[in-house]
TORTI-991662 format. One record per residue (C-alpha): residue number from 1; x, y negated, z. Coordinates in steps of 0.1 Angstrom, whole numbers. Layout:
REM residues N
ATOM_num_px_py_pz
ATOM_NUM_X_Y_Z
...
END
This chain:
REM residues 799
ATOM_num_px_py_pz
ATOM_1_205_-175_160
ATOM_2_171_-171_176
ATOM_3_168_-134_178
ATOM_4_145_-121_205
ATOM_5_160_-87_210
ATOM_6_161_-70_244
ATOM_7_196_-69_258
ATOM_8_212_-36_247
ATOM_9_178_-25_237
ATOM_10_164_-25_272
ATOM_11_128_-27_283
ATOM_12_123_-42_317
ATOM_13_87_-32_324
ATOM_14_64_-2_318
ATOM_15_38_-7_291
ATOM_16_17_24_282
ATOM_17_4_8_250
ATOM_18_40_2_238
ATOM_19_55_34_251
ATOM_20_54_53_218
ATOM_21_73_26_200
ATOM_22_100_25_227
ATOM_23_103_62_226
ATOM_24_111_59_189
ATOM_25_135_29_192
ATOM_26_155_47_220
ATOM_27_156_80_202
ATOM_28_189_98_205
ATOM_29_206_120_180
ATOM_30_240_134_168
ATOM_31_233_139_131
ATOM_32_220_174_136
ATOM_33_195_170_165
ATOM_34_171_141_171
ATOM_35_153_137_205
ATOM_36_126_111_211
ATOM_37_131_92_243
ATOM_38_98_102_260
ATOM_39_96_105_298
ATOM_40_105_140_309
ATOM_41_74_144_331
ATOM_42_48_141_304
ATOM_43_36_162_275
ATOM_44_22_149_242
ATOM_45_-8_127_246
ATOM_46_-22_92_241
ATOM_47_7_75_258
ATOM_48_38_97_254
ATOM_49_51_119_226
ATOM_50_81_141_232
ATOM_51_97_152_200
ATOM_52_127_174_191
ATOM_53_138_177_155
ATOM_54_167_195_137
ATOM_55_180_178_106
ATOM_56_167_194_74
ATOM_57_145_219_92
ATOM_58_114_217_70
ATOM_59_82_237_66
ATOM_60_52_235_43
ATOM_61_15_236_52
ATOM_62_-15_239_29
ATOM_63_-46_217_30
ATOM_64_-78_217_9
ATOM_65_-84_182_-3
ATOM_66_-109_170_-29
ATOM_67_-114_206_-40
ATOM_68_-77_212_-45
ATOM_69_-51_232_-25
ATOM_70_-21_209_-17
ATOM_71_10_218_1
ATOM_72_30_192_21
ATOM_73_65_197_35
ATOM_74_76_181_68
ATOM_75_104_182_92
ATOM_76_92_203_122
ATOM_77_86_192_157
ATOM_78_103_218_179
ATOM_79_96_231_214
ATOM_80_102_204_240
ATOM_81_130_214_265
ATOM_82_130_181_284
ATOM_83_99_187_305
ATOM_84_106_181_342
ATOM_85_82_169_368
ATOM_86_74_171_405
ATOM_87_48_167_432
ATOM_88_47_165_470
ATOM_89_43_200_484
ATOM_90_7_210_488
ATOM_91_-7_183_466
ATOM_92_-26_192_434
ATOM_93_-15_165_410
ATOM_94_19_163_393
ATOM_95_38_130_390
ATOM_96_24_105_365
ATOM_97_31_68_361
ATOM_98_-6_62_355
ATOM_99_-13_72_391
ATOM_100_15_50_406
ATOM_101_21_14_413
ATOM_102_53_6_393
ATOM_103_75_-17_414
ATOM_104_104_-19_390
ATOM_105_111_-3_357
ATOM_106_140_-4_331
ATOM_107_144_19_301
ATOM_108_177_12_282
ATOM_109_199_25_255
ATOM_110_237_21_255
ATOM_111_244_21_218
ATOM_112_281_22_224
ATOM_113_279_57_238
ATOM_114_245_71_228
ATOM_115_231_73_263
ATOM_116_196_64_274
ATOM_117_187_56_310
ATOM_118_154_51_328
ATOM_119_154_35_363
ATOM_120_122_29_382
ATOM_121_107_26_417
ATOM_122_71_37_422
ATOM_123_46_38_451
ATOM_124_19_64_453
ATOM_125_-16_61_468
ATOM_126_-3_70_502
ATOM_127_23_42_502
ATOM_128_53_66_496
ATOM_129_80_49_475
ATOM_130_103_68_453
ATOM_131_133_58_432
ATOM_132_138_77_400
ATOM_133_168_76_376
ATOM_134_169_96_344
ATOM_135_200_98_321
ATOM_136_199_117_288
ATOM_137_220_122_257
ATOM_138_223_144_226
ATOM_139_258_156_226
ATOM_140_282_142_200
ATOM_141_307_168_212
ATOM_142_286_199_207
ATOM_143_260_195_179
ATOM_144_234_219_193
ATOM_145_235_207_229
ATOM_146_215_181_249
ATOM_147_214_172_285
ATOM_148_195_151_310
ATOM_149_197_144_347
ATOM_150_168_132_369
ATOM_151_176_118_403
ATOM_152_148_116_429
ATOM_153_154_94_459
ATOM_154_128_89_487
ATOM_155_127_53_500
ATOM_156_103_56_529
ATOM_157_94_92_533
ATOM_158_109_127_540
ATOM_159_96_161_531
ATOM_160_94_188_505
ATOM_161_85_185_469
ATOM_162_77_211_442
ATOM_163_96_208_409
ATOM_164_85_221_376
ATOM_165_110_226_348
ATOM_166_98_240_315
ATOM_167_103_244_278
ATOM_168_69_235_262
ATOM_169_62_255_230
ATOM_170_27_240_226
ATOM_171_38_215_201
ATOM_172_27_203_166
ATOM_173_33_175_142
ATOM_174_8_151_157
ATOM_175_26_118_160
ATOM_176_18_99_128
ATOM_177_-17_85_126
ATOM_178_-20_85_88
ATOM_179_-12_122_88
ATOM_180_-38_133_114
ATOM_181_-61_147_87
ATOM_182_-34_171_74
ATOM_183_-25_205_89
ATOM_184_1_201_116
ATOM_185_8_235_132
ATOM_186_42_246_118
ATOM_187_53_271_144
ATOM_188_41_307_148
ATOM_189_51_336_169
ATOM_190_59_313_198
ATOM_191_72_332_228
ATOM_192_86_319_261
ATOM_193_108_338_286
ATOM_194_125_329_319
ATOM_195_155_352_319
ATOM_196_170_344_352
ATOM_197_169_318_379
ATOM_198_171_284_361
ATOM_199_174_298_326
ATOM_200_146_299_301
ATOM_201_141_302_263
ATOM_202_114_297_238
ATOM_203_116_313_204
ATOM_204_94_306_174
ATOM_205_93_308_136
ATOM_206_82_283_110
ATOM_207_51_295_91
ATOM_208_63_291_55
ATOM_209_100_286_55
ATOM_210_104_315_79
ATOM_211_132_298_100
ATOM_212_138_315_133
ATOM_213_141_289_161
ATOM_214_154_292_197
ATOM_215_153_265_223
ATOM_216_170_272_256
ATOM_217_174_253_289
ATOM_218_193_257_322
ATOM_219_180_239_352
ATOM_220_201_232_383
ATOM_221_193_213_415
ATOM_222_220_196_436
ATOM_223_222_179_470
ATOM_224_191_196_484
ATOM_225_181_230_497
ATOM_226_157_247_473
ATOM_227_142_280_464
ATOM_228_126_293_432
ATOM_229_91_305_438
ATOM_230_75_310_403
ATOM_231_88_320_369
ATOM_232_65_321_340
ATOM_233_70_331_304
ATOM_234_39_332_282
ATOM_235_29_328_246
ATOM_236_38_292_244
ATOM_237_65_282_269
ATOM_238_89_291_297
ATOM_239_83_275_331
ATOM_240_100_277_365
ATOM_241_90_261_398
ATOM_242_111_253_428
ATOM_243_104_241_464
ATOM_244_130_215_474
ATOM_245_138_199_507
ATOM_246_147_163_498
ATOM_247_174_146_519
ATOM_248_175_109_525
ATOM_249_200_103_496
ATOM_250_178_124_472
ATOM_251_184_153_449
ATOM_252_196_155_413
ATOM_253_181_179_388
ATOM_254_202_186_357
ATOM_255_191_203_325
ATOM_256_214_215_298
ATOM_257_194_222_267
ATOM_258_203_238_233
ATOM_259_185_245_200
ATOM_260_198_270_175
ATOM_261_184_288_144
ATOM_262_189_320_126
ATOM_263_190_357_135
ATOM_264_215_350_163
ATOM_265_200_317_173
ATOM_266_187_330_207
ATOM_267_220_344_217
ATOM_268_238_312_207
ATOM_269_213_288_224
ATOM_270_215_308_256
ATOM_271_253_310_255
ATOM_272_254_272_251
ATOM_273_233_265_282
ATOM_274_249_292_303
ATOM_275_284_281_295
ATOM_276_278_244_297
ATOM_277_295_226_325
ATOM_278_281_201_349
ATOM_279_262_171_335
ATOM_280_291_147_342
ATOM_281_315_169_322
ATOM_282_291_172_293
ATOM_283_286_134_294
ATOM_284_324_127_293
ATOM_285_328_150_263
ATOM_286_298_133_246
ATOM_287_313_98_252
ATOM_288_346_109_237
ATOM_289_328_121_206
ATOM_290_310_88_202
ATOM_291_343_69_208
ATOM_292_360_88_180
ATOM_293_331_80_157
ATOM_294_329_44_167
ATOM_295_366_37_159
ATOM_296_356_36_122
ATOM_297_325_15_128
ATOM_298_340_-17_138
ATOM_299_319_-48_135
ATOM_300_321_-77_159
ATOM_301_298_-108_160
ATOM_302_304_-140_179
ATOM_303_267_-145_186
ATOM_304_257_-120_213
ATOM_305_222_-113_200
ATOM_306_235_-107_165
ATOM_307_262_-84_180
ATOM_308_236_-64_197
ATOM_309_214_-61_166
ATOM_310_244_-49_145
ATOM_311_255_-25_171
ATOM_312_220_-9_172
ATOM_313_219_-7_134
ATOM_314_252_11_134
ATOM_315_241_34_162
ATOM_316_209_44_144
ATOM_317_228_52_112
ATOM_318_255_73_129
ATOM_319_231_92_151
ATOM_320_213_102_119
ATOM_321_244_112_98
ATOM_322_276_120_117
ATOM_323_304_144_112
ATOM_324_281_172_124
ATOM_325_263_171_90
ATOM_326_294_180_70
ATOM_327_289_214_55
ATOM_328_251_212_58
ATOM_329_227_206_29
ATOM_330_212_173_42
ATOM_331_200_140_28
ATOM_332_193_108_45
ATOM_333_157_104_59
ATOM_334_144_69_56
ATOM_335_129_69_91
ATOM_336_153_93_107
ATOM_337_147_128_117
ATOM_338_113_122_130
ATOM_339_78_127_117
ATOM_340_74_93_98
ATOM_341_73_99_61
ATOM_342_75_136_70
ATOM_343_112_133_75
ATOM_344_117_133_37
ATOM_345_144_118_16
ATOM_346_137_87_-5
ATOM_347_160_61_-22
ATOM_348_170_46_11
ATOM_349_204_62_8
ATOM_350_211_34_-18
ATOM_351_210_10_11
ATOM_352_229_33_34
ATOM_353_258_45_12
ATOM_354_276_12_8
ATOM_355_281_10_46
ATOM_356_290_47_49
ATOM_357_313_46_19
ATOM_358_334_18_33
ATOM_359_336_33_68
ATOM_360_328_71_66
ATOM_361_334_81_30
ATOM_362_332_118_38
ATOM_363_297_113_51
ATOM_364_287_94_19
ATOM_365_301_122_-2
ATOM_366_280_147_18
ATOM_367_249_128_10
ATOM_368_258_127_-27
ATOM_369_263_165_-27
ATOM_370_227_168_-14
ATOM_371_217_153_-47
ATOM_372_242_174_-68
ATOM_373_228_206_-54
ATOM_374_194_196_-66
ATOM_375_206_186_-101
ATOM_376_192_218_-117
ATOM_377_158_211_-101
ATOM_378_159_176_-115
ATOM_379_167_190_-150
ATOM_380_137_214_-146
ATOM_381_114_185_-136
ATOM_382_125_165_-166
ATOM_383_119_194_-189
ATOM_384_85_201_-175
ATOM_385_75_164_-181
ATOM_386_88_166_-217
ATOM_387_121_148_-212
ATOM_388_158_157_-212
ATOM_389_184_152_-186
ATOM_390_177_149_-148
ATOM_391_145_134_-134
ATOM_392_151_133_-96
ATOM_393_119_133_-74
ATOM_394_108_103_-55
ATOM_395_106_123_-23
ATOM_396_129_152_-16
ATOM_397_131_177_12
ATOM_398_144_213_14
ATOM_399_147_216_-24
ATOM_400_148_194_-54
ATOM_401_111_195_-62
ATOM_402_88_166_-60
ATOM_403_74_163_-24
ATOM_404_54_131_-27
ATOM_405_20_139_-12
ATOM_406_-7_140_-39
ATOM_407_-32_123_-16
ATOM_408_-32_99_13
ATOM_409_-59_93_38
ATOM_410_-75_58_41
ATOM_411_-86_53_77
ATOM_412_-105_22_67
ATOM_413_-128_40_43
ATOM_414_-126_75_55
ATOM_415_-118_87_20
ATOM_416_-88_103_3
ATOM_417_-68_82_-22
ATOM_418_-47_96_-50
ATOM_419_-10_89_-44
ATOM_420_8_82_-77
ATOM_421_40_68_-62
ATOM_422_58_99_-75
ATOM_423_61_79_-108
ATOM_424_89_59_-93
ATOM_425_114_73_-118
ATOM_426_138_46_-108
ATOM_427_151_70_-81
ATOM_428_173_84_-109
ATOM_429_192_52_-112
ATOM_430_195_50_-74
ATOM_431_213_83_-75
ATOM_432_235_72_-103
ATOM_433_242_39_-86
ATOM_434_253_57_-55
ATOM_435_276_80_-74
ATOM_436_293_51_-93
ATOM_437_298_29_-63
ATOM_438_311_57_-41
ATOM_439_337_67_-67
ATOM_440_346_30_-74
ATOM_441_351_23_-37
ATOM_442_369_55_-27
ATOM_443_388_63_-59
ATOM_444_376_99_-56
ATOM_445_385_109_-91
ATOM_446_379_146_-86
ATOM_447_343_139_-76
ATOM_448_339_114_-104
ATOM_449_352_137_-131
ATOM_450_331_167_-120
ATOM_451_299_164_-98
ATOM_452_296_127_-102
ATOM_453_301_127_-140
ATOM_454_275_155_-143
ATOM_455_249_135_-123
ATOM_456_256_103_-141
ATOM_457_254_117_-176
ATOM_458_223_137_-169
ATOM_459_205_106_-155
ATOM_460_216_87_-186
ATOM_461_202_115_-207
ATOM_462_169_111_-189
ATOM_463_167_74_-196
ATOM_464_177_79_-232
ATOM_465_149_105_-235
ATOM_466_121_86_-218
ATOM_467_127_53_-236
ATOM_468_105_50_-267
ATOM_469_113_27_-297
ATOM_470_89_-2_-303
ATOM_471_95_-11_-339
ATOM_472_74_-43_-337
ATOM_473_96_-57_-310
ATOM_474_128_-39_-320
ATOM_475_131_-29_-284
ATOM_476_127_3_-263
ATOM_477_99_7_-239
ATOM_478_96_29_-208
ATOM_479_60_37_-199
ATOM_480_42_58_-173
ATOM_481_63_46_-144
ATOM_482_59_28_-111
ATOM_483_83_2_-98
ATOM_484_95_-4_-62
ATOM_485_63_-24_-55
ATOM_486_41_6_-47
ATOM_487_8_-14_-48
ATOM_488_7_-12_-86
ATOM_489_6_23_-99
ATOM_490_-18_19_-128
ATOM_491_-34_-8_-150
ATOM_492_-69_-19_-139
ATOM_493_-95_5_-150
ATOM_494_-70_29_-166
ATOM_495_-77_66_-163
ATOM_496_-40_76_-165
ATOM_497_-16_62_-139
ATOM_498_17_44_-147
ATOM_499_29_10_-159
ATOM_500_50_-1_-188
ATOM_501_84_-18_-187
ATOM_502_89_-24_-150
ATOM_503_118_-49_-151
ATOM_504_137_-33_-122
ATOM_505_134_2_-137
ATOM_506_145_-9_-172
ATOM_507_174_-31_-161
ATOM_508_187_-3_-139
ATOM_509_183_22_-167
ATOM_510_204_0_-190
ATOM_511_230_-4_-162
ATOM_512_231_34_-158
ATOM_513_235_41_-195
ATOM_514_263_15_-197
ATOM_515_281_32_-167
ATOM_516_278_66_-183
ATOM_517_294_54_-215
ATOM_518_321_36_-194
ATOM_519_328_68_-175
ATOM_520_333_88_-207
ATOM_521_358_62_-220
ATOM_522_377_64_-187
ATOM_523_380_101_-186
ATOM_524_412_118_-198
ATOM_525_406_131_-234
ATOM_526_406_168_-225
ATOM_527_384_163_-195
ATOM_528_360_143_-216
ATOM_529_359_170_-243
ATOM_530_352_197_-217
ATOM_531_324_177_-201
ATOM_532_307_168_-233
ATOM_533_309_205_-245
ATOM_534_296_218_-212
ATOM_535_266_194_-212
ATOM_536_260_194_-249
ATOM_537_266_157_-254
ATOM_538_274_147_-290
ATOM_539_282_115_-308
ATOM_540_246_109_-319
ATOM_541_233_110_-284
ATOM_542_260_86_-272
ATOM_543_251_62_-300
ATOM_544_215_64_-289
ATOM_545_225_57_-253
ATOM_546_245_27_-264
ATOM_547_216_14_-284
ATOM_548_190_19_-256
ATOM_549_214_2_-231
ATOM_550_213_-29_-254
ATOM_551_177_-29_-265
ATOM_552_155_-20_-235
ATOM_553_127_-44_-230
ATOM_554_126_-68_-200
ATOM_555_93_-87_-196
ATOM_556_94_-125_-191
ATOM_557_68_-151_-185
ATOM_558_67_-182_-208
ATOM_559_88_-202_-184
ATOM_560_116_-177_-184
ATOM_561_109_-160_-151
ATOM_562_111_-122_-149
ATOM_563_78_-103_-146
ATOM_564_76_-72_-125
ATOM_565_61_-53_-154
ATOM_566_42_-58_-187
ATOM_567_8_-73_-180
ATOM_568_15_-85_-145
ATOM_569_8_-121_-155
ATOM_570_-28_-110_-164
ATOM_571_-37_-99_-129
ATOM_572_-58_-118_-104
ATOM_573_-38_-141_-82
ATOM_574_-40_-133_-45
ATOM_575_-18_-148_-18
ATOM_576_-7_-127_12
ATOM_577_-16_-155_35
ATOM_578_-52_-156_21
ATOM_579_-57_-119_26
ATOM_580_-42_-119_61
ATOM_581_-65_-147_71
ATOM_582_-94_-127_58
ATOM_583_-85_-93_72
ATOM_584_-57_-97_98
ATOM_585_-33_-67_101
ATOM_586_-50_-46_74
ATOM_587_-30_-28_48
ATOM_588_-40_-44_15
ATOM_589_-43_-13_-7
ATOM_590_-64_5_19
ATOM_591_-86_-26_24
ATOM_592_-93_-29_-13
ATOM_593_-102_7_-17
ATOM_594_-125_5_14
ATOM_595_-143_-24_-3
ATOM_596_-147_-4_-35
ATOM_597_-120_-25_-52
ATOM_598_-85_-17_-65
ATOM_599_-53_-33_-54
ATOM_600_-40_-27_-90
ATOM_601_-62_-57_-101
ATOM_602_-43_-82_-80
ATOM_603_-10_-100_-83
ATOM_604_-1_-91_-48
ATOM_605_32_-72_-41
ATOM_606_39_-49_-12
ATOM_607_76_-55_-12
ATOM_608_106_-68_-32
ATOM_609_106_-54_-68
ATOM_610_123_-77_-93
ATOM_611_145_-91_-65
ATOM_612_160_-56_-61
ATOM_613_181_-65_-92
ATOM_614_201_-94_-77
ATOM_615_203_-74_-44
ATOM_616_220_-44_-60
ATOM_617_238_-60_-90
ATOM_618_258_-86_-72
ATOM_619_292_-101_-83
ATOM_620_280_-108_-118
ATOM_621_267_-74_-126
ATOM_622_232_-85_-132
ATOM_623_242_-112_-157
ATOM_624_265_-87_-174
ATOM_625_236_-62_-178
ATOM_626_211_-87_-190
ATOM_627_237_-101_-215
ATOM_628_242_-66_-228
ATOM_629_204_-64_-233
ATOM_630_205_-97_-252
ATOM_631_188_-118_-225
ATOM_632_203_-150_-210
ATOM_633_188_-156_-176
ATOM_634_201_-187_-158
ATOM_635_204_-194_-121
ATOM_636_174_-216_-124
ATOM_637_154_-188_-140
ATOM_638_163_-165_-111
ATOM_639_153_-192_-85
ATOM_640_119_-196_-102
ATOM_641_115_-158_-103
ATOM_642_124_-155_-66
ATOM_643_100_-183_-56
ATOM_644_71_-167_-75
ATOM_645_79_-132_-61
ATOM_646_81_-145_-25
ATOM_647_48_-163_-29
ATOM_648_30_-130_-37
ATOM_649_49_-106_-14
ATOM_650_32_-92_17
ATOM_651_64_-76_30
ATOM_652_45_-45_41
ATOM_653_78_-27_42
ATOM_654_108_-36_64
ATOM_655_130_-31_33
ATOM_656_114_-61_17
ATOM_657_129_-89_38
ATOM_658_162_-71_37
ATOM_659_163_-71_-1
ATOM_660_153_-107_-1
ATOM_661_182_-116_22
ATOM_662_207_-102_-2
ATOM_663_190_-114_-34
ATOM_664_187_-150_-22
ATOM_665_221_-153_-6
ATOM_666_237_-170_-36
ATOM_667_210_-197_-43
ATOM_668_188_-200_-12
ATOM_669_211_-194_18
ATOM_670_186_-208_44
ATOM_671_157_-185_32
ATOM_672_182_-156_29
ATOM_673_192_-161_66
ATOM_674_156_-161_77
ATOM_675_150_-129_59
ATOM_676_181_-114_74
ATOM_677_170_-123_109
ATOM_678_135_-109_103
ATOM_679_150_-76_91
ATOM_680_169_-72_123
ATOM_681_140_-83_145
ATOM_682_113_-63_127
ATOM_683_119_-29_145
ATOM_684_118_-47_179
ATOM_685_86_-67_173
ATOM_686_55_-47_183
ATOM_687_33_-71_163
ATOM_688_51_-66_130
ATOM_689_35_-45_102
ATOM_690_66_-24_97
ATOM_691_70_-12_133
ATOM_692_55_18_149
ATOM_693_63_47_173
ATOM_694_72_69_143
ATOM_695_108_59_138
ATOM_696_130_29_128
ATOM_697_134_21_91
ATOM_698_171_31_87
ATOM_699_174_18_52
ATOM_700_168_-17_65
ATOM_701_193_-12_93
ATOM_702_220_0_70
ATOM_703_211_-26_44
ATOM_704_216_-54_69
ATOM_705_252_-42_72
ATOM_706_255_-41_35
ATOM_707_242_-77_31
ATOM_708_269_-88_56
ATOM_709_298_-72_38
ATOM_710_287_-74_2
ATOM_711_266_-106_0
ATOM_712_276_-129_29
ATOM_713_313_-120_30
ATOM_714_313_-112_-7
ATOM_715_334_-80_-6
ATOM_716_335_-57_-36
ATOM_717_359_-30_-46
ATOM_718_371_-29_-82
ATOM_719_393_-3_-98
ATOM_720_422_-27_-102
ATOM_721_417_-45_-69
ATOM_722_392_-64_-48
ATOM_723_367_-92_-55
ATOM_724_356_-118_-29
ATOM_725_325_-139_-38
ATOM_726_314_-150_-3
ATOM_727_279_-166_2
ATOM_728_278_-170_40
ATOM_729_246_-187_52
ATOM_730_249_-218_75
ATOM_731_236_-198_105
ATOM_732_263_-171_103
ATOM_733_289_-176_130
ATOM_734_320_-155_136
ATOM_735_321_-120_121
ATOM_736_348_-94_120
ATOM_737_343_-65_97
ATOM_738_367_-36_91
ATOM_739_364_-13_61
ATOM_740_384_12_41
ATOM_741_385_17_3
ATOM_742_407_31_-24
ATOM_743_432_3_-19
ATOM_744_436_7_18
ATOM_745_422_-7_51
ATOM_746_411_-43_53
ATOM_747_396_-66_79
ATOM_748_373_-95_69
ATOM_749_371_-124_94
ATOM_750_346_-152_90
ATOM_751_349_-180_116
ATOM_752_320_-201_104
ATOM_753_342_-221_80
ATOM_754_368_-199_64
ATOM_755_368_-163_52
ATOM_756_401_-145_58
ATOM_757_410_-110_46
ATOM_758_438_-91_63
ATOM_759_455_-60_48
ATOM_760_465_-32_71
ATOM_761_503_-29_74
ATOM_762_500_8_65
ATOM_763_484_1_31
ATOM_764_503_18_3
ATOM_765_508_-13_-20
ATOM_766_498_-49_-26
ATOM_767_463_-54_-40
ATOM_768_450_-80_-64
ATOM_769_422_-101_-49
ATOM_770_400_-120_-73
ATOM_771_382_-149_-56
ATOM_772_366_-182_-64
ATOM_773_399_-200_-68
ATOM_774_416_-174_-90
ATOM_775_436_-143_-80
ATOM_776_463_-135_-55
ATOM_777_482_-104_-45
ATOM_778_476_-93_-9
ATOM_779_506_-74_5
ATOM_780_503_-48_33
ATOM_781_502_-67_66
ATOM_782_494_-100_49
ATOM_783_463_-121_49
ATOM_784_445_-145_25
ATOM_785_421_-173_34
ATOM_786_392_-186_13
ATOM_787_376_-219_23
ATOM_788_338_-216_25
ATOM_789_333_-249_6
ATOM_790_344_-230_-25
ATOM_791_310_-213_-24
ATOM_792_294_-244_-37
ATOM_793_314_-241_-69
ATOM_794_304_-205_-76
ATOM_795_294_-202_-112
ATOM_796_264_-183_-124
ATOM_797_285_-154_-136
ATOM_798_300_-148_-103
ATOM_799_267_-151_-84
END
């Protein structure tokens, strides 16, 4: 396999230069709260960055940029309750690793239970050796509760230490380097109080969204005589100090911490920490919560390093969206509930929902309802732009408005650059794709006939409205847009941003229009009449949708390869390798702007664009959509397209390799497998362009699980049954994958030679399974085997 992942995501040495990335990778969460894994004895600085975030807790701040007032919305960094440090009595300096000789160090995450541990032995300048052990978790049993325990054991000394336990309210959103030039102070009216021995609370309010916040903590010391000697509550924190006599077997300091919002948030946070039991009791309840969640997230891999990578991927998804989000108005943040991308919501849910739908359908539905609640905002945005239907924003947050920043700072030139990526209108098709596949997989007819139908039809209406007829070509064009490759947002020298006929956008628009028409045909007659009447859909509009779905333009080169957009073949060729050799590690769009040039002039792609089509539209759906449009694209055409795309792709997004893994699975399994491995390795490679201390790219993590189940094992749910079109790469060894769908529960088992599907004995009825050799009925409790050699005979239509 060749992965170079740390076992169970463990780091065996202390590296200050890499600490921020490790803090992000070992972040803990329960769906509602997210806690960076920074050391408890440090505040935010050059090495460490404590961070506490509540899902969906946003605030907007203004800036004056290029003479314009701009407002940006971010998830808010909250007061830090984890601060806990010590020093030997009578000494001026508090504990810091930078002042110590580190004799041993291990920082690890147990992804099976959501617990992080830090074990170290240090020696100070006087030769005193101390063993420290920290354990922390964000409770999966109680959504607003966190806990940590710090054990301090002397190894060659005796004496008294002074402990400091605090809630630090002097926080801001200062983690992300490219956001340093924006306003970052989201909290106002910060006030700290120590109410009684060991119990403190910090309250604050967000400056614009006016959300009241309370962070409370209870500190207890065990196995040593101690006395409190100082309590301090000031305008920015709550701090308490203790003198402790440390016995030979050490002391344990436990902190129960809670965060709550609203008018009664202070009372609730204080009640949570006061009523919380001992650390071990809280930990046991937390482990039970994770165990209940993990029962539905069953993936096993024969290869140990792959098993670890998949387990970490599952963990990062489930700590971001768990059962605690049900009933909350929350989307799925692409980099988790941290400061990267301001904690906003992009299209990454399109990569996340396939996994959630087949394991946690109620969580997938919750994410779809986030979009449905913003449907009126999407309608308003379309109307403001002169279109009909629903135009969903590229970046969402607390509401359905467009939250893509209007400017980005270029650190290479020291100038502001206009950000036109909000023109990625293809987000509308992503929302429709998620709705359709959720309903197809789960059989949730109620959602399909109501919320899902409304979303799907309004997105179809948007595509029907934005498409313009080109009489010369007898085709419809879509202009003024940007595709998934965000390096190209305008034509060279153009004063107005936007491109014409992005292939991905147009094909997905045609797919969406076809699904909307299919949905109406499937609805019961009365339900259809009521829906059409409520939305004002008439026969003329439906005929227009049908025509657009058959005559949208897709751009091709002379040799039959798909072009990313009209005019791409007239750009200046530039290979990623050539640019990397010339300017190692530099972001190409920033580099060009710093040179007084424009990345729009060059045929260099940031990430997969056209290849998003075979990634999403597997199992013959791409051929079906192109056929409907009147284009015949052969397997050879797609292979040439893939080869050209790969040659000009810089992969400056961790989504890029993931998409290539799925897109190439049917005709280049070796390259697909390399892309798949790179995806799983990327977040653990400190030298990679997509890694940072700002948060893992969760779309890539969930997408890897989707590639396994949908591309490599070939599993797809149909209304009438199941379809299996496996494309396992040669490097894939034993895999066991359980999932649930409208037809029951199933287990996929790949042993390196044969794919076997087993039906749960409690399934309601036999299910038809279409596969490469024909079709079979799979009865409850029965199994069906498909030899891998049949993959070689897979026809174009099935690929």
